[in-house]
N, CA, C, O and the ligand as a Tripos MOL2 file, in Angstrom:
@<TRIPOS>MOLECULE
protein
  261   259    66     0     0
PROTEIN
NO_CHARGES

@<TRIPOS>ATOM
      1 N         226.6330   95.2330   24.3750 N.3       1 MET1
      2 CA        225.6070   94.2340   24.9900 C.3       1 MET1
      3 C         224.2650   94.5550   25.0770 C.2       1 MET1
      4 O         223.9290   95.6010   25.6330 O.2       1 MET1
      5 N         223.3640   93.7110   24.5490 N.am      2 ALA2
      6 CA        222.0010   94.1230   24.5630 C.3       2 ALA2
      7 C         221.4720   93.6230   25.8730 C.2       2 ALA2
      8 O         221.9240   92.6470   26.4730 O.2       2 ALA2
      9 N         220.4560   94.3920   26.2720 N.am      3 PHE3
     10 CA        219.8060   94.0810   27.6440 C.3       3 PHE3
     11 C         219.0240   92.6710   27.5830 C.2       3 PHE3
     12 O         218.3110   92.3070   26.6470 O.2       3 PHE3
     13 N         219.2840   91.9770   28.7140 N.am      4 GLN4
     14 CA        218.6010   90.6920   28.7310 C.3       4 GLN4
     15 C         217.1460   90.8120   29.2450 C.2       4 GLN4
     16 O         216.8300   91.1380   30.3890 O.2       4 GLN4
     17 N         216.3150   90.5030   28.2370 N.am      5 LEU5
     18 CA        214.8280   90.6330   28.7570 C.3       5 LEU5
     19 C         214.6120   89.5450   29.6480 C.2       5 LEU5
     20 O         213.9470   89.7280   30.6670 O.2       5 LEU5
     21 N         215.1390   88.3390   29.3560 N.am      6 VAL6
     22 CA        214.9060   87.1470   30.3280 C.3       6 VAL6
     23 C         216.4720   86.8910   30.8030 C.2       6 VAL6
     24 O         217.4540   86.8690   30.0620 O.2       6 VAL6
     25 N         216.4410   86.7000   32.2630 N.am      7 CYS7
     26 CA        217.4720   86.3940   32.7640 C.3       7 CYS7
     27 C         218.4360   85.1650   32.3230 C.2       7 CYS7
     28 O         217.9330   84.0420   32.3630 O.2       7 CYS7
     29 N         219.5050   85.2690   31.9910 N.am      8 ALA8
     30 CA        220.1970   84.0730   31.4670 C.3       8 ALA8
     31 C         220.5440   82.8920   32.6350 C.2       8 ALA8
     32 O         220.8430   81.7170   32.4230 O.2       8 ALA8
     33 N         220.4090   83.5700   33.9040 N.am      9 LYS9
     34 CA        220.7330   82.6690   35.1290 C.3       9 LYS9
     35 C         219.5120   81.7080   35.5280 C.2       9 LYS9
     36 O         219.5140   80.4880   35.6960 O.2       9 LYS9
     37 N         218.4770   82.6300   35.6260 N.am     10 CYS10
     38 CA        217.2860   82.0600   36.2890 C.3      10 CYS10
     39 C         215.8200   82.0890   35.6540 C.2      10 CYS10
     40 O         214.7470   81.7680   36.1650 O.2      10 CYS10
     41 N         216.1120   82.5740   34.3760 N.am     11 ASP11
     42 CA        214.7960   82.7390   33.4640 C.3      11 ASP11
     43 C         213.8070   83.7120   33.9390 C.2      11 ASP11
     44 O         212.6500   83.6340   33.5250 O.2      11 ASP11
     45 N         214.1380   84.5730   34.7250 N.am     12 SER12
     46 CA        212.9870   85.5470   35.4330 C.3      12 SER12
     47 C         213.1740   86.6950   34.4420 C.2      12 SER12
     48 O         214.2050   87.0010   33.8420 O.2      12 SER12
     49 N         211.9170   87.2930   34.3890 N.am     13 VAL13
     50 CA        211.8120   88.4320   33.5250 C.3      13 VAL13
     51 C         211.7430   89.7970   34.4970 C.2      13 VAL13
     52 O         211.7160   90.9340   34.0260 O.2      13 VAL13
     53 N         211.7220   89.5200   35.8190 N.am     14 GLY14
     54 CA        211.6140   90.7300   36.5530 C.3      14 GLY14
     55 C         213.0430   91.4520   36.7650 C.2      14 GLY14
     56 O         214.0840   90.8090   36.6320 O.2      14 GLY14
     57 N         213.0390   92.7450   37.0830 N.am     15 VAL15
     58 CA        214.2310   93.4800   37.1920 C.3      15 VAL15
     59 C         214.0700   94.4820   38.3960 C.2      15 VAL15
     60 O         212.9670   94.7740   38.8560 O.2      15 VAL15
     61 N         215.0900   94.9120   38.8000 N.am     16 ILE16
     62 CA        215.4390   95.8780   39.9840 C.3      16 ILE16
     63 C         216.0400   97.1910   39.4140 C.2      16 ILE16
     64 O         217.0590   97.1740   38.7230 O.2      16 ILE16
     65 N         215.4240   98.2390   39.7050 N.am     17 MET17
     66 CA        216.2060   99.5200   39.4030 C.3      17 MET17
     67 C         216.1100  100.3190   40.6270 C.2      17 MET17
     68 O         215.0500  100.5550   41.2080 O.2      17 MET17
     69 N         217.2790  100.7270   40.9920 N.am     18 ASP18
     70 CA        217.4190  101.5660   42.3900 C.3      18 ASP18
     71 C         216.7420  102.8080   42.4810 C.2      18 ASP18
     72 O         216.1990  103.1660   43.5260 O.2      18 ASP18
     73 N         216.7450  103.6240   41.2290 N.am     19 HIS19
     74 CA        216.2930  104.9270   41.3240 C.3      19 HIS19
     75 C         215.0260  105.1260   40.4250 C.2      19 HIS19
     76 O         214.3850  106.1730   40.5110 O.2      19 HIS19
     77 N         214.6720  104.1540   39.5880 N.am     20 GLY20
     78 CA        213.3160  104.2990   38.7640 C.3      20 GLY20
     79 C         213.6610  105.2420   37.7530 C.2      20 GLY20
     80 O         214.7640  105.2290   37.2070 O.2      20 GLY20
     81 N         212.6890  106.1260   37.4600 N.am     21 GLU21
     82 CA        212.7180  107.0370   36.2800 C.3      21 GLU21
     83 C         213.6910  108.0370   36.3880 C.2      21 GLU21
     84 O         214.0500  108.7000   35.4150 O.2      21 GLU21
     85 N         214.2160  108.2090   37.7220 N.am     22 LEU22
     86 CA        215.1990  109.4600   37.7680 C.3      22 LEU22
     87 C         216.6550  108.8900   37.6990 C.2      22 LEU22
     88 O         217.5860  109.6790   37.8640 O.2      22 LEU22
     89 N         216.9120  107.5390   37.4590 N.am     23 ALA23
     90 CA        218.2620  107.0660   37.2030 C.3      23 ALA23
     91 C         218.7240  107.4630   35.9560 C.2      23 ALA23
     92 O         217.9670  107.6440   35.0030 O.2      23 ALA23
     93 N         220.0760  107.6260   35.9080 N.am     24 PRO24
     94 CA        220.6780  107.8810   34.6640 C.3      24 PRO24
     95 C         220.7500  106.6830   33.6760 C.2      24 PRO24
     96 O         220.8260  105.5580   34.1700 O.2      24 PRO24
     97 N         220.7360  106.8040   32.4980 N.am     25 PRO25
     98 CA        220.8440  105.6390   31.5260 C.3      25 PRO25
     99 C         221.8720  104.6530   31.6980 C.2      25 PRO25
    100 O         221.6310  103.5140   31.2960 O.2      25 PRO25
    101 N         223.1750  104.9500   32.3220 N.am     26 SER26
    102 CA        224.0830  104.1480   32.7200 C.3      26 SER26
    103 C         223.8130  103.2250   33.9050 C.2      26 SER26
    104 O         224.6160  102.3440   34.2130 O.2      26 SER26
    105 N         222.7780  103.4150   34.5070 N.am     27 THR27
    106 CA        222.4100  102.4700   35.7420 C.3      27 THR27
    107 C         222.3400  100.9970   35.4120 C.2      27 THR27
    108 O         221.7940  100.5500   34.4030 O.2      27 THR27
    109 N         222.9080  100.3180   36.3010 N.am     28 ILE28
    110 CA        222.8660   98.8740   36.0250 C.3      28 ILE28
    111 C         221.5750   98.4550   36.5430 C.2      28 ILE28
    112 O         221.2460   98.6670   37.7100 O.2      28 ILE28
    113 N         220.7800   97.8150   35.6250 N.am     29 VAL29
    114 CA        219.6270   96.9750   36.0500 C.3      29 VAL29
    115 C         219.8780   95.4330   36.3780 C.2      29 VAL29
    116 O         220.5270   94.6670   35.6650 O.2      29 VAL29
    117 N         219.2440   95.1080   37.5950 N.am     30 ARG30
    118 CA        219.4790   93.6890   37.9540 C.3      30 ARG30
    119 C         218.3510   92.9540   37.9800 C.2      30 ARG30
    120 O         217.2230   93.4480   38.0140 O.2      30 ARG30
    121 N         218.6880   91.3400   37.9620 N.am     31 CYS31
    122 CA        217.3080   90.6740   38.0070 C.3      31 CYS31
    123 C         216.8770   90.6670   39.4550 C.2      31 CYS31
    124 O         217.6270   90.6150   40.4300 O.2      31 CYS31
    125 N         215.4140   90.7350   39.4490 N.am     32 SER32
    126 CA        214.8320   90.7950   40.7310 C.3      32 SER32
    127 C         214.7760   89.3730   41.5050 C.2      32 SER32
    128 O         214.4140   89.2810   42.6780 O.2      32 SER32
    129 N         215.1710   88.2940   40.7190 N.am     33 HIS33
    130 CA        215.0970   87.1100   41.2830 C.3      33 HIS33
    131 C         216.6040   86.6810   41.8840 C.2      33 HIS33
    132 O         216.8080   86.3670   43.0570 O.2      33 HIS33
    133 N         217.5070   86.7320   40.9330 N.am     34 CYS34
    134 CA        218.9420   86.3550   41.4680 C.3      34 CYS34
    135 C         219.9530   87.4990   41.4070 C.2      34 CYS34
    136 O         221.1300   87.2950   41.7020 O.2      34 CYS34
    137 N         219.5160   88.6840   41.0330 N.am     35 GLU35
    138 CA        220.3190   89.9130   41.1600 C.3      35 GLU35
    139 C         221.6190   89.8440   40.2030 C.2      35 GLU35
    140 O         222.6770   90.4020   40.4910 O.2      35 GLU35
    141 N         221.4300   89.1680   39.1500 N.am     36 ALA36
    142 CA        222.4980   89.1480   37.8520 C.3      36 ALA36
    143 C         222.3370   90.3370   37.3560 C.2      36 ALA36
    144 O         221.2430   90.8970   37.4240 O.2      36 ALA36
    145 N         223.3910   90.8960   36.7890 N.am     37 GLU37
    146 CA        223.2700   92.2200   35.9260 C.3      37 GLU37
    147 C         222.5180   91.8760   34.6560 C.2      37 GLU37
    148 O         222.8720   90.8510   34.0740 O.2      37 GLU37
    149 N         221.6380   92.5130   34.2040 N.am     38 ARG38
    150 CA        220.9760   92.1920   33.0110 C.3      38 ARG38
    151 C         221.2000   93.4400   31.8250 C.2      38 ARG38
    152 O         220.8800   93.3240   30.6410 O.2      38 ARG38
    153 N         221.7550   94.5090   32.3780 N.am     39 GLY39
    154 CA        222.0590   95.5130   31.2650 C.3      39 GLY39
    155 C         222.0170   96.7830   32.0260 C.2      39 GLY39
    156 O         222.1740   96.8320   33.2460 O.2      39 GLY39
    157 N         221.7930   97.8450   31.2400 N.am     40 THR40
    158 CA        221.7550   99.1320   31.6370 C.3      40 THR40
    159 C         220.4200   99.6860   31.4610 C.2      40 THR40
    160 O         219.7510   99.2880   30.5070 O.2      40 THR40
    161 N         219.8880  100.6710   32.3670 N.am     41 LEU41
    162 CA        218.6590  101.2200   32.2820 C.3      41 LEU41
    163 C         218.3870  102.0140   30.7420 C.2      41 LEU41
    164 O         217.2580  102.0960   30.2580 O.2      41 LEU41
    165 N         219.4130  102.4790   30.1880 N.am     42 GLY42
    166 CA        219.2940  103.0010   28.8780 C.3      42 GLY42
    167 C         218.9590  101.9320   27.8630 C.2      42 GLY42
    168 O         218.1540  102.1470   26.9560 O.2      42 GLY42
    169 N         219.4890  100.9510   28.0000 N.am     43 GLU43
    170 CA        219.1720   99.6900   27.0900 C.3      43 GLU43
    171 C         217.7560   99.2860   27.3340 C.2      43 GLU43
    172 O         217.0280   99.0050   26.3830 O.2      43 GLU43
    173 N         217.3480   99.2470   28.5280 N.am     44 LEU44
    174 CA        215.9930   98.7520   28.8040 C.3      44 LEU44
    175 C         215.0750   99.6600   28.2230 C.2      44 LEU44
    176 O         214.1490   99.2340   27.5320 O.2      44 LEU44
    177 N         215.2660  101.0900   28.4700 N.am     45 ARG45
    178 CA        214.4040  102.0410   27.9150 C.3      45 ARG45
    179 C         214.1150  101.9600   26.3920 C.2      45 ARG45
    180 O         212.9970  102.0240   25.8800 O.2      45 ARG45
    181 N         215.3910  101.7980   25.7010 N.am     46 ASN46
    182 CA        215.1740  101.7160   24.2460 C.3      46 ASN46
    183 C         214.4140  100.5030   23.8550 C.2      46 ASN46
    184 O         213.7100  100.5240   22.8450 O.2      46 ASN46
    185 N         214.5240   99.3760   24.6520 N.am     47 LEU47
    186 CA        213.7120   98.0750   24.4470 C.3      47 LEU47
    187 C         212.2230   98.3120   24.7180 C.2      47 LEU47
    188 O         211.3710   97.8020   23.9900 O.2      47 LEU47
    189 N         211.8660   99.1870   25.9020 N.am     48 ALA48
    190 CA        210.5880   99.3680   26.2100 C.3      48 ALA48
    191 C         209.9620  100.1650   25.1120 C.2      48 ALA48
    192 O         208.8590   99.8170   24.6900 O.2      48 ALA48
    193 N         210.5840  101.2200   24.6070 N.am     49 ILE49
    194 CA        210.1010  102.3170   23.4210 C.3      49 ILE49
    195 C         209.9150  101.5050   22.3270 C.2      49 ILE49
    196 O         208.8760  101.6670   21.6870 O.2      49 ILE49
    197 N         210.7780  100.5830   21.9420 N.am     50 SER50
    198 CA        210.6060   99.9570   20.5020 C.3      50 SER50
    199 C         209.9970   98.7700   20.2790 C.2      50 SER50
    200 O         209.8050   98.3300   19.1460 O.2      50 SER50
    201 N         209.5840   98.0580   21.5700 N.am     51 HIS51
    202 CA        208.7920   96.8120   21.6120 C.3      51 HIS51
    203 C         207.6190   96.8760   22.3730 C.2      51 HIS51
    204 O         206.5260   97.0430   21.8320 O.2      51 HIS51
    205 N         207.7650   96.7460   23.6770 N.am     52 ARG52
    206 CA        206.6020   96.6780   24.6210 C.3      52 ARG52
    207 C         206.9480   97.0130   25.9150 C.2      52 ARG52
    208 O         208.1180   96.9020   26.2830 O.2      52 ARG52
    209 N         205.9340   97.4740   26.7730 N.am     53 ARG53
    210 CA        206.0860   98.1210   28.0210 C.3      53 ARG53
    211 C         205.7490   97.2230   29.0740 C.2      53 ARG53
    212 O         205.6850   97.7720   30.1740 O.2      53 ARG53
    213 N         205.4940   95.8860   29.0520 N.am     54 ASP54
    214 CA        204.9830   95.1450   29.9780 C.3      54 ASP54
    215 C         206.1880   94.3720   30.3790 C.2      54 ASP54
    216 O         206.0690   93.1580   30.5470 O.2      54 ASP54
    217 N         207.3850   94.9790   30.5540 N.am     55 LEU55
    218 CA        208.5500   94.0580   30.9770 C.3      55 LEU55
    219 C         208.4630   93.9080   32.4410 C.2      55 LEU55
    220 O         209.2190   93.0080   32.8080 O.2      55 LEU55
    221 N         207.8480   94.4340   33.3690 N.am     56 PHE56
    222 CA        207.9550   94.5250   34.6750 C.3      56 PHE56
    223 C         206.8180   93.8110   35.4340 C.2      56 PHE56
    224 O         205.6570   93.8020   35.0230 O.2      56 PHE56
    225 N         207.2160   93.2350   36.5270 N.am     57 ASP57
    226 CA        206.2140   92.4390   37.4170 C.3      57 ASP57
    227 C         205.3410   93.3380   38.2940 C.2      57 ASP57
    228 O         204.4360   92.8750   38.9890 O.2      57 ASP57
    229 N         205.6670   94.7440   38.2340 N.am     58 THR58
    230 CA        205.0610   95.6910   39.2530 C.3      58 THR58
    231 C         203.7410   96.0240   38.6220 C.2      58 THR58
    232 O         203.6520   96.0610   37.3950 O.2      58 THR58
    233 N         202.7500   96.2590   39.3680 N.am     59 ALA59
    234 CA        201.2420   96.7120   38.9840 C.3      59 ALA59
    235 C         201.2770   97.8180   38.1290 C.2      59 ALA59
    236 O         200.6310   97.8420   37.0820 O.2      59 ALA59
    237 N         202.0700   98.8370   38.5500 N.am     60 GLU60
    238 CA        202.1530   99.9030   37.5340 C.3      60 GLU60
    239 C         203.4130  100.0970   36.8080 C.2      60 GLU60
    240 O         204.4840  100.3710   37.3480 O.2      60 GLU60
    241 N         203.1960   99.9190   35.3940 N.am     61 PRO61
    242 CA        204.3790   99.9740   34.5800 C.3      61 PRO61
    243 C         204.8280  101.4350   34.4180 C.2      61 PRO61
    244 O         204.0850  102.4010   34.2480 O.2      61 PRO61
    245 N         206.2740  101.4360   34.5050 N.am     62 PRO62
    246 CA        206.9360  102.8530   34.6010 C.3      62 PRO62
    247 C         206.7430  103.6320   33.2900 C.2      62 PRO62
    248 O         206.5380  103.0610   32.2180 O.2      62 PRO62
    249 N         206.8100  104.8210   33.4160 N.am     63 GLN63
    250 CA        206.6920  105.7950   32.2690 C.3      63 GLN63
    251 C         207.8880  106.1750   31.7380 C.2      63 GLN63
    252 O         208.8470  106.4890   32.4440 O.2      63 GLN63
    253 N         207.9090  106.1700   30.2700 N.am     64 PHE64
    254 CA        209.4060  106.5050   29.8690 C.3      64 PHE64
    255 C         208.9860  107.8670   28.7670 C.2      64 PHE64
    256 O         208.7020  107.8570   27.5690 O.2      64 PHE64
    257 N         209.0740  108.7950   29.5890 N.am     65 ASN65
    258 CA        208.9960  110.1070   28.8730 C.3      65 ASN65
    259 C         210.1080  110.7010   28.2820 C.2      65 ASN65
    260 O         209.9960  111.7820   27.7040 O.2      65 ASN65
    261 ZN        218.0630   86.0220   37.4580 Zn       66 ZN66
@<TRIPOS>BOND
     1     1     2 1
     2     2     3 1
     3     3     4 2
     4     3     5 am
     5     5     6 1
     6     6     7 1
     7     7     8 2
     8     7     9 am
     9     9    10 1
    10    10    11 1
    11    11    12 2
    12    11    13 am
    13    13    14 1
    14    14    15 1
    15    15    16 2
    16    15    17 am
    17    17    18 1
    18    18    19 1
    19    19    20 2
    20    19    21 am
    21    21    22 1
    22    22    23 1
    23    23    24 2
    24    23    25 am
    25    25    26 1
    26    26    27 1
    27    27    28 2
    28    27    29 am
    29    29    30 1
    30    30    31 1
    31    31    32 2
    32    31    33 am
    33    33    34 1
    34    34    35 1
    35    35    36 2
    36    35    37 am
    37    37    38 1
    38    38    39 1
    39    39    40 2
    40    39    41 am
    41    41    42 1
    42    42    43 1
    43    43    44 2
    44    43    45 am
    45    45    46 1
    46    46    47 1
    47    47    48 2
    48    47    49 am
    49    49    50 1
    50    50    51 1
    51    51    52 2
    52    51    53 am
    53    53    54 1
    54    54    55 1
    55    55    56 2
    56    55    57 am
    57    57    58 1
    58    58    59 1
    59    59    60 2
    60    59    61 am
    61    61    62 1
    62    62    63 1
    63    63    64 2
    64    63    65 am
    65    65    66 1
    66    66    67 1
    67    67    68 2
    68    67    69 am
    69    69    70 1
    70    70    71 1
    71    71    72 2
    72    71    73 am
    73    73    74 1
    74    74    75 1
    75    75    76 2
    76    75    77 am
    77    77    78 1
    78    78    79 1
    79    79    80 2
    80    79    81 am
    81    81    82 1
    82    82    83 1
    83    83    84 2
    84    83    85 am
    85    85    86 1
    86    86    87 1
    87    87    88 2
    88    87    89 am
    89    89    90 1
    90    90    91 1
    91    91    92 2
    92    91    93 am
    93    93    94 1
    94    94    95 1
    95    95    96 2
    96    95    97 am
    97    97    98 1
    98    98    99 1
    99    99   100 2
   100    99   101 am
   101   101   102 1
   102   102   103 1
   103   103   104 2
   104   103   105 am
   105   105   106 1
   106   106   107 1
   107   107   108 2
   108   107   109 am
   109   109   110 1
   110   110   111 1
   111   111   112 2
   112   111   113 am
   113   113   114 1
   114   114   115 1
   115   115   116 2
   116   115   117 am
   117   117   118 1
   118   118   119 1
   119   119   120 2
   120   119   121 am
   121   121   122 1
   122   122   123 1
   123   123   124 2
   124   123   125 am
   125   125   126 1
   126   126   127 1
   127   127   128 2
   128   127   129 am
   129   129   130 1
   130   130   131 1
   131   131   132 2
   132   131   133 am
   133   133   134 1
   134   134   135 1
   135   135   136 2
   136   135   137 am
   137   137   138 1
   138   138   139 1
   139   139   140 2
   140   139   141 am
   141   141   142 1
   142   142   143 1
   143   143   144 2
   144   143   145 am
   145   145   146 1
   146   146   147 1
   147   147   148 2
   148   147   149 am
   149   149   150 1
   150   150   151 1
   151   151   152 2
   152   151   153 am
   153   153   154 1
   154   154   155 1
   155   155   156 2
   156   155   157 am
   157   157   158 1
   158   158   159 1
   159   159   160 2
   160   159   161 am
   161   161   162 1
   162   162   163 1
   163   163   164 2
   164   163   165 am
   165   165   166 1
   166   166   167 1
   167   167   168 2
   168   167   169 am
   169   169   170 1
   170   170   171 1
   171   171   172 2
   172   171   173 am
   173   173   174 1
   174   174   175 1
   175   175   176 2
   176   175   177 am
   177   177   178 1
   178   178   179 1
   179   179   180 2
   180   179   181 am
   181   181   182 1
   182   182   183 1
   183   183   184 2
   184   183   185 am
   185   185   186 1
   186   186   187 1
   187   187   188 2
   188   187   189 am
   189   189   190 1
   190   190   191 1
   191   191   192 2
   192   191   193 am
   193   193   194 1
   194   194   195 1
   195   195   196 2
   196   195   197 am
   197   197   198 1
   198   198   199 1
   199   199   200 2
   200   199   201 am
   201   201   202 1
   202   202   203 1
   203   203   204 2
   204   203   205 am
   205   205   206 1
   206   206   207 1
   207   207   208 2
   208   207   209 am
   209   209   210 1
   210   210   211 1
   211   211   212 2
   212   211   213 am
   213   213   214 1
   214   214   215 1
   215   215   216 2
   216   215   217 am
   217   217   218 1
   218   218   219 1
   219   219   220 2
   220   219   221 am
   221   221   222 1
   222   222   223 1
   223   223   224 2
   224   223   225 am
   225   225   226 1
   226   226   227 1
   227   227   228 2
   228   227   229 am
   229   229   230 1
   230   230   231 1
   231   231   232 2
   232   231   233 am
   233   233   234 1
   234   234   235 1
   235   235   236 2
   236   235   237 am
   237   237   238 1
   238   238   239 1
   239   239   240 2
   240   239   241 am
   241   241   242 1
   242   242   243 1
   243   243   244 2
   244   243   245 am
   245   245   246 1
   246   246   247 1
   247   247   248 2
   248   247   249 am
   249   249   250 1
   250   250   251 1
   251   251   252 2
   252   251   253 am
   253   253   254 1
   254   254   255 1
   255   255   256 2
   256   255   257 am
   257   257   258 1
   258   258   259 1
   259   259   260 2
@<TRIPOS>SUBSTRUCTURE
     1 MET1         2 RESIDUE 1 A MET
     2 ALA2         6 RESIDUE 1 A ALA
     3 PHE3        10 RESIDUE 1 A PHE
     4 GLN4        14 RESIDUE 1 A GLN
     5 LEU5        18 RESIDUE 1 A LEU
     6 VAL6        22 RESIDUE 1 A VAL
     7 CYS7        26 RESIDUE 1 A CYS
     8 ALA8        30 RESIDUE 1 A ALA
     9 LYS9        34 RESIDUE 1 A LYS
    10 CYS10       38 RESIDUE 1 A CYS
    11 ASP11       42 RESIDUE 1 A ASP
    12 SER12       46 RESIDUE 1 A SER
    13 VAL13       50 RESIDUE 1 A VAL
    14 GLY14       54 RESIDUE 1 A GLY
    15 VAL15       58 RESIDUE 1 A VAL
    16 ILE16       62 RESIDUE 1 A ILE
    17 MET17       66 RESIDUE 1 A MET
    18 ASP18       70 RESIDUE 1 A ASP
    19 HIS19       74 RESIDUE 1 A HIS
    20 GLY20       78 RESIDUE 1 A GLY
    21 GLU21       82 RESIDUE 1 A GLU
    22 LEU22       86 RESIDUE 1 A LEU
    23 ALA23       90 RESIDUE 1 A ALA
    24 PRO24       94 RESIDUE 1 A PRO
    25 PRO25       98 RESIDUE 1 A PRO
    26 SER26      102 RESIDUE 1 A SER
    27 THR27      106 RESIDUE 1 A THR
    28 ILE28      110 RESIDUE 1 A ILE
    29 VAL29      114 RESIDUE 1 A VAL
    30 ARG30      118 RESIDUE 1 A ARG
    31 CYS31      122 RESIDUE 1 A CYS
    32 SER32      126 RESIDUE 1 A SER
    33 HIS33      130 RESIDUE 1 A HIS
    34 CYS34      134 RESIDUE 1 A CYS
    35 GLU35      138 RESIDUE 1 A GLU
    36 ALA36      142 RESIDUE 1 A ALA
    37 GLU37      146 RESIDUE 1 A GLU
    38 ARG38      150 RESIDUE 1 A ARG
    39 GLY39      154 RESIDUE 1 A GLY
    40 THR40      158 RESIDUE 1 A THR
    41 LEU41      162 RESIDUE 1 A LEU
    42 GLY42      166 RESIDUE 1 A GLY
    43 GLU43      170 RESIDUE 1 A GLU
    44 LEU44      174 RESIDUE 1 A LEU
    45 ARG45      178 RESIDUE 1 A ARG
    46 ASN46      182 RESIDUE 1 A ASN
    47 LEU47      186 RESIDUE 1 A LEU
    48 ALA48      190 RESIDUE 1 A ALA
    49 ILE49      194 RESIDUE 1 A ILE
    50 SER50      198 RESIDUE 1 A SER
    51 HIS51      202 RESIDUE 1 A HIS
    52 ARG52      206 RESIDUE 1 A ARG
    53 ARG53      210 RESIDUE 1 A ARG
    54 ASP54      214 RESIDUE 1 A ASP
    55 LEU55      218 RESIDUE 1 A LEU
    56 PHE56      222 RESIDUE 1 A PHE
    57 ASP57      226 RESIDUE 1 A ASP
    58 THR58      230 RESIDUE 1 A THR
    59 ALA59      234 RESIDUE 1 A ALA
    60 GLU60      238 RESIDUE 1 A GLU
    61 PRO61      242 RESIDUE 1 A PRO
    62 PRO62      246 RESIDUE 1 A PRO
    63 GLN63      250 RESIDUE 1 A GLN
    64 PHE64      254 RESIDUE 1 A PHE
    65 ASN65      258 RESIDUE 1 A ASN
    66 ZN66       261 GROUP 0 **** ****
């Protein structure tokens, strides 16, 4: 299952990650608006690397090293 860049339930693009960069790739990423599961952190990282990095509402985009 591919990561949902846009929430299927509320159309929000914001996401929540409990442990940020330190989280394992299997960590579930949730919608910051309705808390629906959007995919895993590993899937999100793959998207961020292959497409764009401005996937977050936060002022400082996370680093994917
Ligand atoms: Zn949502």
